[in-house]
N, C-alpha and C positions, 0 to 999 in steps of 0.2 A: 195558298196555291202558288206555285212558282210560275213565273212568266217564261214563255219559251220564244225562241227565235226561229222562224219569223214571228214577230209580234206586232201589235199596234204600236207604232212609234209614239213617243211622247207627243202630245199635241205639238207638231214640229214647229219649232221656232222657225226659222226660215231655211228652206232647203232648195238646192238646185234641182234635184231629181225627186219627183213626187212618189211617195209611198214606196220607198225602197224595200221595206220589210225588215231591214236590219236596223240596229240602233244607230241613227244618223246624227252626226254632228251638225250644228247649225251652219247654214250657208246663206249669206245675204241674198235676198231677192234682187233681180236686176242683172245677175250674171248672164250674159248673152252667149249665143253660139259663136259670135265673132270673138268674144273674149276667150272662149275655150280654144278656138282655132289658133289665135295668135299666141296663146300661152303653151300650146301643145308641145312645141319643140323644147320648151324650157323645163318641163316637168318629167323627170325620169320615172321609169316603171317602179323603182323602189328608191327610197331615200333613207339616210341614216337616222336612227333615233338614239340619242345619248341619254342613258339612264344613270342618275346619280343618287346615291343613298346617303343623305346627311342626317338621318333620323337619330343616330346614336344607339339604335336597337341592335342587339346581337342576333336576332332571329334571321334565319335565311329568308330571302325574298324570291317569290316566284312570279313570273310575268307571262301574260297571255295576250296574244294579238288575234282578235276575233272580229268577223264582220262579213260584209257582202262584197263580192267581187263586182265592180261596176261595169265590167265588160260582159261577163257571162250571167250575172244575176245570181250566181250560186253563193250559198252561205258556207263559211268555212273558217279556217285558221291559217296563220302564217308562222313559219319557223324563224329562227334567229337570222337566217339569210334572206328573209323576205319572200320565201317561196310559199305560194298559196296552195292549200289543199282543201277541196270541198268535203263537207261532212258526208258520210254515207252510213247506212245501217239505221239503227234506231229501232225502238219497239214501244209497245203499249202494254203495261206501264213503261215509262221511260227507262232506258238502260244506261248504265254509266258510260260517259263519253271517254274516248282514249285520253291519256295524259298528254296534253300538248303544251305543258308549261316550259318556259325558258328560264334557265337560272338567272336570277337577278343579282345586282351588286351587293356585296357585304357593306356594312356601315363604313362610311368614309371612302368608299370605292365607287367606280363608275364602270359601266359596260356599254358597248355600242352594238346595236342590232340594226337590221334593215326592216322597214315597213313598206308594204306594197300599196298599190292603188286599191283602197277599200273604203267603205263607210262603216265604221264600227267602233269597237272599244279596245283599250289597252288596260287590262286588269293587272293589279299587283297585290299580292297577299303576303302576309308575314307568318312565319313559323309553320303554317300548314298550306298544303295545296288546296285549291278550290275544287268543289265537287260540281261538275257539269254532267248533264244527262242528255240523251238523244231520244227523240221520237222519230217516227218515219218522216215527219214534215219539218223538223227543226231541232234547234238546240234549246234545252231548258237552262236558262241562266240563273244565277243566284238571286234569291229574293229574301235577303236576311231579315227584313222587317217581319217576316213570317217566322214565328218561334219554332215551327216544325221544319224549317229549311235546314239542311245539313250544314250550311255555311253560316248559320246564325251567330255562332260564337267565334268565327274567324275574323281576324283583323285584316280588312282589305278595302280597296277602293278602285276607282278607274278614271281614266280620261277618255274622251271621245275624239275621234278624228275622221275627217274625210280627206283623202288625197285623190285628186283626179287631174284631168288635163288643164284645169283652171287654177290649180295650186293646192295648198294645204290649208285646212282649217283644223285647229286643235283647241280643245277647251277642257278645263276642269268642270266638273258637274256636281252640284248639290241638289239636283232636282229630286232625287230619290232619297239621298242620305248624305251626311258628312261623316267621314271616318278618318282618312289619312290626309294630313296637310301636304299639299304638293303644288309645285309650280310647273306650268307648261310653257314651252317656248318654240319659236321658229327661227331658224338661222337664215338671214337674208343674204343676198348676193354679195354684199360688201363685208360679210363676215360677222356683222353685228347680230344680236339676238333680241327679238321682241318677245316679251314674256308677260304672263299674268297669272293670277290664282294664288300668289304668295300671301300667306296669312301673316298678320303681325305677330311678334314674339308672344307665345302663349295664347295665340288666337283660338286654337282648337279648344283648349280648356275654358277660354273666355266664353265661347258659344255654349258649351255644355253647362257651365256654371250659371249662365244667364237663363237657360231653359229650366234648370233645376230649381231656380228661385221663383219661377212663375207659378202662380196658382192656375186652376182651371184645366189641368191635365197636361200642360206643356212639358212638365218634368218627365212625364211618361215617355217622351220621345227619345230620351237617352237610355241606351241599353248598356247595362253594366254586367260584365261576365262574373262568374262565381269567384274568380281570383281577384276581383276588384278592378280589373281593367275596364275603363269606359270605352267600349268598342266603337260605338257610333251614335249619332243622333239621326233619327229617321225624319223625313219630311212630314209635314202635318197631314197631308192626304193619306200617306201610309199609316200615320198614327190613327186616323179615323178608321181605316180598314182593320187595324190591329185592335181596335177597341180601347185605346188609351187616351184618345182625345175626343172631345164632344163633337158630334157631327153638326152642331148648331153654333159653334164658337164664333163664326163670322156673321151669323144671321142678322144681327142688329145693324151692322155696318152695311150689309148688302141692302137691307130694307131702307136705310137712310139714303143710300145712293139712288135707289129706284124711285123713292118718293120725291127726291129733289127734282127729277125730270118729268114729274107729272104736270108741273106748272111752268117749267122753263125748258130750254133746249140744250142738248149736249152737242157739241161740235167735235167731230173726229176728223183729223187730218193725218191719215195713216202713213203717208210717205213724205219724208223730209225733203226729198229731191223733187217732189211733185206737189207743191203747196196749193195748186189749183184744184186738186182732188179733195173735195170736202163732203162729208156726210153729216146729216143732222138727225139726232135721235130724240124721241119723246116717248114717255111711258103712258100707255092706256091699259087699264086693268093690270095684269101682271106682265105685259109684253112691252119691250122697248122696240119701237119701230123706227128704222132709219130710211131716210130719203136722200136722193142725190140732189144736185143743184137744180135739176129740172123739176123736182117735186115727185119723181117716181120712187116708189118703194123698192128698196134694194136688199133689205135684210130685216129680220125680226128675231128678237131674242126673248125667250121667256125668262122670268126672274130666276137666276141660278141659285143653287144650294151652296152651302159652304164647301162641300166636296167638289162641286163643279168649279168653284173659284180656285181652290188649291190645285186641282188637276187640270184646269183650263180645258175641260171636256164637258160632256153632257150638254147642258143649255148653252155652254160657251164653246162648243166644238168648232174648230177652225178648219174649214176645208182649204185645200191648197189651191185657192183661186185668187182673183185680183180684187175682190170686193168683200165678201162675207168673212173670209179668213182674216184679212187685215183689220176689220172692225172688231171681230171676236178677240184677236190678240190684244188690241188696244184696251178693250173692256177688261179682259183678264188681268192685264198688268195693272191697270188703275184700281181694280178691286183688291188685288193683293197688296198694293202699296197704300191702300185706303186714301186715295185722293179723288176718287170719282165724284163723290158728293160735293167736294169743295172746289174743284178745278173744272170749269165747264168746257174748256178746250183741251182735248187729249190727242196724242199722249202728252203728259206733263213731263217736262225734262228737268225740273228742279228737284234734284235728289234730296236736298235739305228738307223738303216737305214730305218725304216718303215715311211711312210707318209711324207717324206722329200721333195717331189716335190710340186710345186705350185698347180698343178692339182692332187688332191688326194681325198681319202675318208675322208673329213674333220670331219664328224660325228664320224667315227671310231677313228680317231686320237685323238679327244678331249675326247671321252669316256675312252679310254685307259689311257690318261694322267691324268684323274681324279681318277684313281683307286690306292689304296695304294700299291698293289702288281703288278700293271700294267696289270692285267688279266681282260678280258671282253669278252663277246660274242657280238661284235658290228656288225658282219655279220655272215652269216650262217656257213662258214667254218673257223671261227676264231680259231678253235682248231688245225688247221694245224700248227705244230711246238709247240703245247701245250701252246698257249697264251690265252686260254679260262678261264672263271671264273667258274670252275667246281671242285668239290671235290667228291671223291669216297672212299669207303671202302668195303671190302668183308665180314666183320663181323660187320655191323653197330649196335651200341647200342642205337642210337637215331639220330635225325636230329634237326637242328635249323634254324630259320629265325629271324634275328634281324632287325627291322625297325629303321634305323639310323636317327639321327637328320638331318633335311634339312630345308632350307628356301624356302617357296613357290614362 
């Protein structure tokens, strides 16, 4: 089943605005109204987005700018000039959406468009245009992990961004899948560019090959088209949904972590800039109960399933609050990185110790290993400890996406 917009946002990594309904890029907590006010004059209503195609592929590229207008709350799309138009119409069953694609750059070329203040996605597809659909209440976005989705065999990917009065946040994302190697960047006031998401040479193939060599269903995450092109690797949670990965693949690791804290205490210090905020967790039965420094119970989590860990949802659902959400995010990150059982103060910031167990999130391990700077969004709360492929600036002069060379 395809997902539609508005949809449940990924268990949102950190956001400025709660429950936008659109696919929101991560925004660090702690951005205040004062910050927004002081930055307001510095952020234009639209900024340039420089798109470069270094793939070496002869296919035409199609670009889409989709999201939620942060002033009106309406969902829609932007054209190459940055003009926003709200979606209208729609039907049940969903009707084809109008073609809102923007011509992208040919290989070896660049184009510049404008992007408006939105929270949403910038899609780019090769050879074929993406198929979007409208219902009366939103946009049906591609869900290519579903073999019945009309975009299943199209080579495409996306970056996520939020542009508002406090600046630009733009990131690459592998939370749902890895398909097209690409770098995201923000141009600073001095003309320099801060970027992330660049894969090592051959990194895309490196991830696919590593998954293909793994037993236990991990190879099933890689989708190969009939013409032999490896189109994408889907995230393990999507693999469970698609029936290609066991829904118990992390169960032994989760059990080991839960059992560790039956006889000892887990310490969670969720905010690096507020080390005095400390929560203590202990397991009784199947529940991990957290207390604050006064001894008052502040959060309780039932033992999560493998799917809960990959999705950072269900038993690990993180509300957009100041207590339960931050603890849930910390637990989710530690369980994906398989450090919860061995590191009793979380979050653990030692990346060298991540994914070292035999039972771990192998997809996340391989995605991070293939990044030049080690940064990626391989699961929803990969930003815990700042290990995400995100760049931000409060006075952005422009943004960039570079489609990097890759072998299909």
